C-alpha positions as CSV (number, residue, x, y, z in Angstrom):
1,X,0.4,-3.7,-20.3
2,X,1.8,-0.4,-19.2
3,X,-0.6,1.1,-16.7
4,X,-0.9,4.7,-15.5
5,X,-2.9,5.1,-12.3
6,X,-4.0,8.7,-11.5
7,X,-4.4,9.1,-7.7
8,X,-2.4,6.0,-7.2
9,X,-1.0,7.1,-3.8
10,X,-4.5,7.3,-2.4
11,X,-6.4,4.6,-0.4
12,X,-8.0,2.8,-3.4
13,X,-5.1,3.6,-5.8
14,X,-2.4,2.1,-3.6
15,X,-4.4,-1.1,-3.0
16,X,-5.0,-1.3,-6.7
17,X,-1.2,-0.8,-7.5
18,X,-0.4,-3.7,-5.2
19,X,-2.9,-5.9,-7.1
20,X,-1.7,-4.8,-10.5
21,X,2.0,-5.5,-9.7
22,X,1.0,-9.2,-9.0
23,X,-0.5,-9.6,-12.5
24,X,1.8,-11.2,-15.0
25,X,0.2,-9.2,-17.8
26,X,1.4,-5.9,-16.3
27,X,4.8,-4.8,-17.5
28,X,4.9,-1.5,-15.5
29,X,2.8,0.7,-13.3
30,X,3.2,4.5,-13.2
31,X,1.4,6.6,-10.5
32,X,0.5,10.2,-11.0
33,X,-0.4,11.9,-7.7
34,X,-0.2,15.4,-6.2
35,X,-0.3,13.9,-2.6
36,X,-3.1,16.3,-1.6
37,X,-4.9,13.3,0.0
38,X,-2.7,10.4,-0.9
39,X,0.7,9.5,0.7
40,X,4.0,8.3,-0.6
41,X,4.2,5.9,2.3
42,X,1.2,4.0,0.8
43,X,3.5,3.0,-2.1
44,X,6.5,1.9,-0.1
45,X,8.0,-1.3,-1.6
46,X,5.2,-1.6,-4.2
47,X,7.5,-1.4,-7.2
48,X,5.8,1.4,-9.1
49,X,7.1,4.6,-10.7
50,X,5.8,7.7,-9.0
51,X,5.3,11.0,-10.8
52,X,4.4,13.9,-8.5
53,X,1.9,16.2,-10.2
54,X,-1.7,17.2,-10.8
55,X,-4.3,16.0,-13.3
56,X,-4.9,19.7,-13.9
57,X,-1.4,20.0,-15.5
58,X,-2.1,19.3,-19.1
59,X,1.5,19.5,-20.2
60,X,2.4,16.8,-17.7
61,X,-0.4,14.6,-18.9
62,X,0.7,15.1,-22.5
63,X,4.1,13.8,-21.4
64,X,3.2,10.7,-19.5
65,X,-0.1,9.4,-20.9
66,X,1.3,8.4,-24.4
67,X,3.5,5.8,-22.7
68,X,0.5,4.0,-21.2
69,X,-1.6,1.2,-22.8
70,X,-4.1,1.5,-19.9
71,X,-5.1,4.5,-17.8
72,X,-7.0,4.0,-14.5
73,X,-8.4,7.4,-13.4
74,X,-8.9,7.5,-9.6
75,X,-7.6,11.0,-8.8
76,X,-10.3,13.0,-7.2
77,X,-11.2,15.5,-4.4
78,X,-13.1,13.1,-2.2
79,X,-16.0,13.5,0.2
80,X,-19.6,14.9,-0.1
81,X,-19.1,17.2,3.0
82,X,-15.9,18.6,1.5
83,X,-17.7,19.4,-1.7
84,X,-20.4,21.2,0.1
85,X,-17.8,23.3,1.8
86,X,-16.0,24.1,-1.4
87,X,-18.0,23.2,-4.5
88,X,-15.7,24.9,-7.0
89,X,-12.6,23.0,-5.9
90,X,-14.6,19.8,-6.0
91,X,-15.8,20.5,-9.6
92,X,-12.3,21.6,-10.8
93,X,-10.7,18.3,-9.8
94,X,-13.5,15.8,-10.2
95,X,-15.0,17.1,-13.5
96,X,-12.4,19.3,-15.2
97,X,-9.5,17.1,-14.1
98,X,-11.2,14.0,-15.5
99,X,-11.8,15.9,-18.8
100,X,-8.1,16.7,-18.9
101,X,-7.2,13.1,-18.4
102,X,-9.6,11.9,-21.1
103,X,-8.4,14.5,-23.6
104,X,-4.8,13.4,-23.0
105,X,-5.9,9.9,-23.9
106,X,-7.6,11.0,-27.2
107,X,-4.5,10.7,-29.4
108,X,-3.2,7.2,-28.3
109,X,-6.5,5.8,-27.1
110,X,-5.4,3.6,-24.1
111,X,-8.0,1.6,-22.4
112,X,-9.5,3.8,-19.7
113,X,-11.2,2.8,-16.4
114,X,-12.7,5.8,-14.7
115,X,-13.9,5.9,-11.1
116,X,-17.3,7.4,-10.6
117,X,-19.5,7.2,-7.5
118,X,-22.9,6.0,-6.2
119,X,-23.4,9.6,-5.2
120,X,-24.7,10.3,-8.8
121,X,-27.9,8.5,-7.9
122,X,-28.9,10.8,-5.1
123,X,-31.6,9.6,-2.7
124,X,-33.8,7.6,-5.1
125,X,-36.4,5.3,-3.5
126,X,-35.6,2.2,-5.6
127,X,-34.6,-0.7,-3.3
128,X,-31.5,-1.3,-5.5
129,X,-29.7,1.4,-7.5
130,X,-29.4,0.1,-11.1
131,X,-27.7,1.8,-14.0
132,X,-30.9,2.6,-15.8
133,X,-32.1,4.9,-13.1
134,X,-32.0,8.6,-13.7
135,X,-29.0,10.3,-12.0
136,X,-30.1,13.0,-9.5
137,X,-27.0,13.9,-7.4
138,X,-27.6,15.8,-4.1
139,X,-24.1,17.2,-3.7
140,X,-21.5,18.9,-5.8
141,X,-19.4,15.8,-5.4
142,X,-22.0,13.7,-7.0
143,X,-22.6,16.2,-9.8
144,X,-18.8,16.3,-10.5
145,X,-18.6,12.5,-10.7
146,X,-21.7,12.5,-13.0
147,X,-20.0,15.0,-15.3
148,X,-16.8,12.9,-15.4
149,X,-18.6,9.7,-16.4
150,X,-20.6,11.6,-19.0
151,X,-17.5,12.9,-20.5
152,X,-15.9,9.4,-20.6
153,X,-18.9,8.0,-22.5
154,X,-18.9,11.0,-24.8
155,X,-15.2,10.5,-25.6
156,X,-16.0,6.8,-26.3
157,X,-18.6,7.8,-28.9
158,X,-16.8,10.8,-30.3
159,X,-13.2,9.6,-30.5
160,X,-13.4,5.8,-30.2
161,X,-11.8,5.8,-26.7
162,X,-12.3,2.4,-25.0
163,X,-13.7,3.3,-21.6
164,X,-15.3,1.7,-18.6
165,X,-16.8,4.0,-15.9
166,X,-17.3,2.3,-12.6
167,X,-19.6,3.6,-9.8
168,X,-18.0,2.9,-6.5
169,X,-20.1,2.3,-3.4
170,X,-18.7,3.0,0.1
171,X,-15.3,1.4,-0.4
172,X,-13.4,0.7,2.8
173,X,-10.3,-1.1,4.0
174,X,-6.5,-0.8,4.8
175,X,-4.8,2.5,4.0
176,X,-8.1,4.5,4.3
177,X,-7.3,7.6,6.5
178,X,-9.4,8.3,9.6
179,X,-7.9,11.4,11.3
180,X,-9.7,14.2,9.5
181,X,-13.1,15.9,9.5
182,X,-14.2,14.2,6.2
183,X,-13.2,10.6,7.1
184,X,-15.4,7.9,5.7
185,X,-17.6,6.0,8.1
186,X,-15.7,2.7,8.4
187,X,-12.3,4.2,9.2
188,X,-14.0,6.8,11.5
189,X,-15.7,3.9,13.4
190,X,-12.6,1.8,13.6
191,X,-10.4,4.6,14.7
192,X,-12.8,5.7,17.4
193,X,-13.5,2.2,18.7
194,X,-9.8,1.3,19.0
195,X,-9.2,4.6,20.9
196,X,-12.1,3.8,23.3
197,X,-14.2,6.7,22.0
198,X,-17.9,6.5,21.0
199,X,-18.5,6.2,17.3
200,X,-20.4,9.2,15.9
201,X,-23.6,8.6,13.9
202,X,-25.2,11.4,12.0
203,X,-28.9,10.8,12.1
204,X,-30.7,7.7,13.6
205,X,-28.3,5.1,12.4
206,X,-30.9,3.3,10.3
207,X,-29.4,4.7,7.1
208,X,-27.7,1.9,5.1
209,X,-24.8,1.5,2.7
210,X,-23.4,-1.0,0.3
211,X,-20.0,-1.4,1.9
212,X,-17.4,-2.8,-0.5
213,X,-14.0,-4.0,0.6
214,X,-11.1,-2.3,-1.2
215,X,-9.6,-5.7,-2.1
216,X,-12.7,-6.6,-4.0
217,X,-12.6,-3.3,-5.9
218,X,-8.9,-3.6,-6.7
219,X,-9.5,-7.2,-8.0
220,X,-12.4,-6.1,-10.3
221,X,-10.6,-3.0,-11.7
222,X,-7.5,-5.0,-12.4
223,X,-9.3,-7.8,-14.1
224,X,-11.4,-5.3,-16.2
225,X,-8.2,-3.6,-17.3
226,X,-6.4,-6.8,-18.2
227,X,-9.4,-7.9,-20.3
228,X,-9.9,-4.4,-21.7
229,X,-13.6,-4.5,-20.8
230,X,-15.7,-1.5,-22.0
231,X,-19.2,-0.4,-21.4
232,X,-21.5,2.1,-23.1
233,X,-23.0,3.0,-19.7
234,X,-21.6,3.2,-16.2
235,X,-21.3,0.0,-14.2
236,X,-21.9,-0.3,-10.4
237,X,-18.9,-1.8,-8.6
238,X,-20.7,-3.2,-5.6
239,X,-22.4,-6.4,-4.6
240,X,-25.9,-5.5,-3.4
241,X,-25.3,-5.6,0.4
242,X,-27.4,-3.4,2.7
243,X,-25.9,-2.6,6.1
244,X,-27.2,0.1,8.4
245,X,-24.7,2.1,10.5
246,X,-26.1,0.5,13.6
247,X,-25.5,-2.9,12.1
248,X,-22.0,-1.8,11.1
249,X,-21.3,-1.0,14.7
250,X,-22.6,-4.4,15.8
251,X,-20.3,-6.1,13.2
252,X,-17.3,-4.1,14.5
253,X,-18.3,-5.1,18.1
254,X,-18.1,-8.7,17.0
255,X,-14.6,-8.2,15.5
256,X,-13.3,-6.4,18.6
257,X,-15.2,-8.6,21.0
258,X,-16.4,-5.7,23.1
259,X,-19.2,-3.2,23.1
260,X,-18.9,0.2,21.4
261,X,-20.7,3.3,22.5
262,X,-22.6,5.5,20.1
263,X,-22.9,9.3,20.0
264,X,-25.8,10.4,17.8
265,X,-25.4,13.7,16.0
266,X,-27.7,15.7,13.6
267,X,-28.1,14.4,10.1
268,X,-25.8,16.1,7.5
269,X,-26.8,17.9,4.4
270,X,-26.1,15.9,1.2
271,X,-26.2,12.5,2.9
272,X,-28.5,10.0,1.4
273,X,-30.8,7.6,3.3
274,X,-30.1,4.3,1.6
275,X,-27.5,3.1,-0.9
276,X,-27.6,-0.4,-2.3
277,X,-26.4,-1.4,-5.7
278,X,-27.7,-3.8,-8.3
279,X,-24.7,-5.9,-9.3
280,X,-26.4,-7.4,-12.4
281,X,-24.4,-5.5,-15.0
282,X,-21.1,-6.0,-13.2
283,X,-21.7,-9.8,-13.0
284,X,-22.7,-9.8,-16.7
285,X,-19.3,-8.3,-17.5
286,X,-17.3,-10.3,-14.9
287,X,-19.2,-13.6,-14.2
288,X,-18.3,-15.3,-11.0
289,X,-16.9,-12.3,-9.2
290,X,-17.4,-12.6,-5.5
291,X,-16.9,-9.9,-2.8
292,X,-14.9,-10.1,0.4
293,X,-17.6,-10.5,3.2
294,X,-18.1,-7.6,5.6
295,X,-16.8,-9.5,8.7
296,X,-13.7,-10.6,6.9
297,X,-13.1,-7.1,5.5
298,X,-13.5,-5.5,8.9
299,X,-11.0,-8.0,10.4
300,X,-8.5,-7.0,7.8
301,X,-9.2,-3.3,8.3
302,X,-8.9,-3.5,12.1
303,X,-5.7,-5.5,11.8
304,X,-4.2,-2.8,9.6
305,X,-5.3,0.0,12.1
306,X,-3.9,-1.9,15.1
307,X,-0.4,-2.0,13.6
308,X,-0.1,1.8,13.9
309,X,2.2,4.2,12.0
310,X,4.4,2.6,9.3
311,X,2.0,-0.4,9.1
312,X,2.1,-3.0,6.4
313,X,-1.0,-4.4,4.8
314,X,-2.5,-7.5,6.4
315,X,-2.6,-10.7,4.4
316,X,-5.4,-10.4,1.9
317,X,-5.3,-6.6,1.9
């Protein structure tokens, strides 16, 4: 296997690269990243080839994609709030960029894993979000991800491209950045708590998420790539947990063994109330897959944050 990971210097990508390089089936890993959100430091001592560039550069894609037997497309402009602030930029990277990657794969037909998002579901009232539900994204970010997965499935039907679109749900863990306005909830909570600041909750805190540790995600994606698993519809990559933000704070208090103050702020546009996956299709494709529990994942995440700049991943990360 020769694997190309777009966005491989990002939080999920760098964790995935660490997992891929431990697999005996993997001959080489190449990372394509423009470092707009990822960091070279995330790949220190990982043993991958790094190509600096953008998925919007079709000439560059035409140069590097043919050497890959597998392409894992993670590159994206993340964050629902960021997409609300600049929807055109979000679409350009998340939809058009994904199309460029898929089209570069058309001639040689590598196995493609594409990262989509639970944001495509919107705020549906079903207790568990399953893949047969209609997609009704509430944000430009969700709309762009829906377009990307639709293109992936269309390329599978039109050109015989072997594809597997995964819908990620609130991934968290080591290497996830916290120090910016669009930080995800877990790193924002951990960073604030370690600094002795109140954690900020937008809304009443009863909104819930299906938090998925990055090590679980990396393991599933790597195994799916090695086995060249495909699907004619998107697949949730989450395990059906439902944790409110208030419960997340309590879990973090247990890890830190001290209370954490809360600062409540107004609810944000584009945020959904509840997000919980059905994992039935995932477990049909990969029976026996088990996630890292929240308390263990938080311990690993806090351990990484506590090491400070230049930190290495904790064991299990």
